[in-house]
A tleap script that builds the chain and sets N, CA, C and O, in Angstrom:
source leaprc.protein.ff14SB
mol = sequence {
  NMET ARG THR CYS TRP HIE GLY LYS ARG MET
  ALA ARG GLU ASP PRO ALA GLU HIE GLU LEU
  TYR ALA PHE LEU THR THR GLU PRO HIE GLY
  ILE VAL SER PRO ILE HIE ARG VAL MET PRO
  VAL LEU LEU THR THR PRO GLU GLU ILE ASP
  CILE
}
set mol.1.N position { 1.932 6.271 0.437 }
set mol.1.CA position { 2.994 5.745 1.247 }
set mol.1.C position { 4.058 5.196 0.301 }
set mol.1.O position { 3.747 4.441 -0.620 }
set mol.2.N position { 5.296 5.572 0.530 }
set mol.2.CA position { 6.379 5.128 -0.334 }
set mol.2.C position { 7.528 4.655 0.538 }
set mol.2.O position { 7.809 5.232 1.588 }
set mol.3.N position { 8.168 3.624 0.099 }
set mol.3.CA position { 9.346 3.127 0.802 }
set mol.3.C position { 10.360 2.620 -0.207 }
set mol.3.O position { 9.992 2.120 -1.270 }
set mol.4.N position { 11.628 2.749 0.124 }
set mol.4.CA position { 12.671 2.199 -0.746 }
set mol.4.C position { 12.913 0.755 -0.360 }
set mol.4.O position { 12.965 0.426 0.825 }
set mol.5.N position { 13.055 -0.081 -1.319 }
set mol.5.CA position { 13.290 -1.502 -1.085 }
set mol.5.C position { 14.615 -1.872 -1.701 }
set mol.5.O position { 14.840 -1.632 -2.887 }
set mol.6.N position { 15.484 -2.445 -0.923 }
set mol.6.CA position { 16.783 -2.903 -1.407 }
set mol.6.C position { 16.769 -4.416 -1.347 }
set mol.6.O position { 16.661 -5.004 -0.271 }
set mol.7.N position { 16.875 -5.023 -2.464 }
set mol.7.CA position { 16.858 -6.471 -2.463 }
set mol.7.C position { 17.083 -7.025 -3.843 }
set mol.7.O position { 17.344 -6.291 -4.796 }
set mol.8.N position { 16.982 -8.308 -3.933 }
set mol.8.CA position { 17.195 -9.006 -5.184 }
set mol.8.C position { 15.874 -9.569 -5.672 }
set mol.8.O position { 15.123 -10.183 -4.914 }
set mol.9.N position { 15.609 -9.354 -6.932 }
set mol.9.CA position { 14.449 -9.975 -7.561 }
set mol.9.C position { 14.949 -11.139 -8.391 }
set mol.9.O position { 16.049 -11.091 -8.941 }
set mol.10.N position { 14.161 -12.161 -8.480 }
set mol.10.CA position { 14.583 -13.353 -9.208 }
set mol.10.C position { 14.634 -13.138 -10.719 }
set mol.10.O position { 15.248 -13.938 -11.427 }
set mol.11.N position { 14.018 -12.102 -11.219 }
set mol.11.CA position { 14.028 -11.857 -12.656 }
set mol.11.C position { 15.415 -11.459 -13.157 }
set mol.11.O position { 15.748 -11.660 -14.324 }
set mol.12.N position { 16.218 -10.890 -12.254 }
set mol.12.CA position { 17.562 -10.455 -12.631 }
set mol.12.C position { 18.554 -10.897 -11.574 }
set mol.12.O position { 18.193 -11.143 -10.424 }
set mol.13.N position { 19.787 -10.993 -11.976 }
set mol.13.CA position { 20.837 -11.369 -11.035 }
set mol.13.C position { 21.429 -10.161 -10.317 }
set mol.13.O position { 21.958 -10.292 -9.213 }
set mol.14.N position { 21.341 -8.973 -10.947 }
set mol.14.CA position { 21.950 -7.792 -10.337 }
set mol.14.C position { 20.949 -7.076 -9.426 }
set mol.14.O position { 19.814 -6.819 -9.829 }
set mol.15.N position { 21.371 -6.756 -8.197 }
set mol.15.CA position { 20.467 -6.051 -7.287 }
set mol.15.C position { 20.174 -4.649 -7.809 }
set mol.15.O position { 21.017 -4.040 -8.468 }
set mol.16.N position { 19.001 -4.148 -7.519 }
set mol.16.CA position { 18.602 -2.819 -7.951 }
set mol.16.C position { 17.728 -2.186 -6.879 }
set mol.16.O position { 17.151 -2.875 -6.037 }
set mol.17.N position { 17.644 -0.871 -6.926 }
set mol.17.CA position { 16.791 -0.157 -5.990 }
set mol.17.C position { 15.434 0.065 -6.649 }
set mol.17.O position { 15.359 0.470 -7.809 }
set mol.18.N position { 14.373 -0.199 -5.911 }
set mol.18.CA position { 13.018 -0.077 -6.440 }
set mol.18.C position { 12.187 0.787 -5.510 }
set mol.18.O position { 12.379 0.752 -4.295 }
set mol.19.N position { 11.272 1.557 -6.062 }
set mol.19.CA position { 10.301 2.281 -5.255 }
set mol.19.C position { 9.026 1.458 -5.261 }
set mol.19.O position { 8.482 1.151 -6.321 }
set mol.20.N position { 8.555 1.106 -4.081 }
set mol.20.CA position { 7.343 0.311 -3.961 }
set mol.20.C position { 6.228 1.162 -3.390 }
set mol.20.O position { 6.464 2.023 -2.542 }
set mol.21.N position { 5.033 0.924 -3.846 }
set mol.21.CA position { 3.863 1.630 -3.362 }
set mol.21.C position { 2.846 0.606 -2.878 }
set mol.21.O position { 2.783 -0.513 -3.387 }
set mol.22.N position { 2.061 0.997 -1.903 }
set mol.22.CA position { 1.052 0.089 -1.369 }
set mol.22.C position { -0.220 0.863 -1.070 }
set mol.22.O position { -0.180 2.061 -0.787 }
set mol.23.N position { -1.330 0.178 -1.135 }
set mol.23.CA position { -2.614 0.741 -0.756 }
set mol.23.C position { -3.112 -0.013 0.460 }
set mol.23.O position { -3.178 -1.243 0.454 }
set mol.24.N position { -3.462 0.725 1.507 }
set mol.24.CA position { -4.084 0.103 2.670 }
set mol.24.C position { -5.572 0.001 2.388 }
set mol.24.O position { -6.192 0.978 1.968 }
set mol.25.N position { -6.147 -1.164 2.613 }
set mol.25.CA position { -7.576 -1.352 2.373 }
set mol.25.C position { -8.249 -1.919 3.612 }
set mol.25.O position { -7.602 -2.469 4.503 }
set mol.26.N position { -9.559 -1.771 3.639 }
set mol.26.CA position { -10.366 -2.286 4.734 }
set mol.26.C position { -11.691 -2.786 4.170 }
set mol.26.O position { -11.974 -2.624 2.983 }
set mol.27.N position { -12.495 -3.392 5.031 }
set mol.27.CA position { -13.815 -3.841 4.588 }
set mol.27.C position { -14.662 -2.622 4.235 }
set mol.27.O position { -14.569 -1.595 4.908 }
set mol.28.N position { -15.478 -2.716 3.202 }
set mol.28.CA position { -16.263 -1.560 2.771 }
set mol.28.C position { -17.432 -1.267 3.700 }
set mol.28.O position { -17.959 -2.157 4.368 }
set mol.29.N position { -17.823 0.004 3.725 }
set mol.29.CA position { -19.031 0.373 4.463 }
set mol.29.C position { -20.239 0.186 3.546 }
set mol.29.O position { -20.087 -0.239 2.401 }
set mol.30.N position { -21.416 0.496 4.036 }
set mol.30.CA position { -22.661 0.221 3.324 }
set mol.30.C position { -22.768 0.797 1.925 }
set mol.30.O position { -23.380 0.179 1.053 }
set mol.31.N position { -22.190 1.957 1.689 }
set mol.31.CA position { -22.287 2.576 0.365 }
set mol.31.C position { -21.384 1.861 -0.643 }
set mol.31.O position { -21.763 1.685 -1.800 }
set mol.32.N position { -20.212 1.456 -0.214 }
set mol.32.CA position { -19.236 0.846 -1.120 }
set mol.32.C position { -19.467 -0.650 -1.298 }
set mol.32.O position { -19.180 -1.190 -2.366 }
set mol.33.N position { -19.978 -1.329 -0.277 }
set mol.33.CA position { -20.067 -2.799 -0.315 }
set mol.33.C position { -20.848 -3.377 -1.498 }
set mol.33.O position { -20.482 -4.456 -1.963 }
set mol.34.N position { -21.897 -2.732 -2.013 }
set mol.34.CA position { -22.545 -3.309 -3.199 }
set mol.34.C position { -21.667 -3.250 -4.457 }
set mol.34.O position { -21.910 -3.974 -5.423 }
set mol.35.N position { -20.657 -2.392 -4.436 }
set mol.35.CA position { -19.822 -2.174 -5.614 }
set mol.35.C position { -18.511 -2.947 -5.546 }
set mol.35.O position { -18.045 -3.479 -6.553 }
set mol.36.N position { -17.910 -3.008 -4.338 }
set mol.36.CA position { -16.579 -3.609 -4.229 }
set mol.36.C position { -16.411 -4.259 -2.869 }
set mol.36.O position { -17.094 -3.892 -1.913 }
set mol.37.N position { -15.492 -5.237 -2.776 }
set mol.37.CA position { -15.307 -5.974 -1.522 }
set mol.37.C position { -14.354 -5.292 -0.551 }
set mol.37.O position { -14.301 -5.675 0.617 }
set mol.38.N position { -13.591 -4.279 -1.005 }
set mol.38.CA position { -12.693 -3.513 -0.136 }
set mol.38.C position { -12.789 -2.033 -0.487 }
set mol.38.O position { -13.315 -1.667 -1.538 }
set mol.39.N position { -12.276 -1.187 0.405 }
set mol.39.CA position { -12.180 0.244 0.119 }
set mol.39.C position { -10.884 0.767 0.726 }
set mol.39.O position { -10.351 0.164 1.658 }
set mol.40.N position { -10.366 1.892 0.204 }
set mol.40.CA position { -9.097 2.403 0.710 }
set mol.40.C position { -9.225 2.958 2.122 }
set mol.40.O position { -10.283 3.440 2.527 }
set mol.41.N position { -8.122 2.877 2.860 }
set mol.41.CA position { -8.035 3.492 4.181 }
set mol.41.C position { -7.432 4.876 3.980 }
set mol.41.O position { -6.409 5.017 3.311 }
set mol.42.N position { -8.060 5.895 4.555 }
set mol.42.CA position { -7.543 7.254 4.462 }
set mol.42.C position { -6.919 7.638 5.792 }
set mol.42.O position { -7.602 7.693 6.815 }
set mol.43.N position { -5.622 7.902 5.774 }
set mol.43.CA position { -4.916 8.342 6.973 }
set mol.43.C position { -4.943 9.867 6.972 }
set mol.43.O position { -4.403 10.495 6.061 }
set mol.44.N position { -5.566 10.468 7.986 }
set mol.44.CA position { -5.798 11.913 7.958 }
set mol.44.C position { -5.105 12.690 9.065 }
set mol.44.O position { -5.029 13.917 8.991 }
set mol.45.N position { -4.600 12.015 10.088 }
set mol.45.CA position { -3.937 12.727 11.182 }
set mol.45.C position { -2.457 12.359 11.208 }
set mol.45.O position { -2.074 11.294 10.723 }
set mol.46.N position { -1.627 13.230 11.769 }
set mol.46.CA position { -0.201 12.901 11.875 }
set mol.46.C position { 0.044 11.603 12.646 }
set mol.46.O position { 0.972 10.862 12.322 }
set mol.47.N position { -0.765 11.321 13.650 }
set mol.47.CA position { -0.608 10.088 14.424 }
set mol.47.C position { -0.864 8.855 13.563 }
set mol.47.O position { -0.177 7.843 13.709 }
set mol.48.N position { -1.837 8.930 12.675 }
set mol.48.CA position { -2.128 7.797 11.792 }
set mol.48.C position { -1.028 7.606 10.747 }
set mol.48.O position { -0.714 6.481 10.361 }
set mol.49.N position { -0.459 8.701 10.304 }
set mol.49.CA position { 0.539 8.645 9.241 }
set mol.49.C position { 1.901 8.211 9.757 }
set mol.49.O position { 2.634 7.530 9.040 }
set mol.50.N position { 2.261 8.587 10.979 }
set mol.50.CA position { 3.581 8.285 11.541 }
set mol.50.C position { 3.723 6.793 11.802 }
set mol.50.O position { 2.973 6.216 12.588 }
set mol.51.N position { 4.690 6.176 11.136 }
set mol.51.CA position { 4.907 4.745 11.357 }
set mol.51.C position { 6.244 4.487 11.994 }
set mol.51.O position { 6.593 3.336 12.252 }
savepdb mol mol.pdb
quit
């Protein structure tokens, strides 16, 4: 998932365009839970992907 973000960051005074990426996570199922506290969400249908 990618989105363009237009805004100001405090590190600089001049506004810039940034590409931001995000990972959707959820609670892990039985196989993953002994290894990690979250797991990625996989969006597989057009309905899930359309925001």
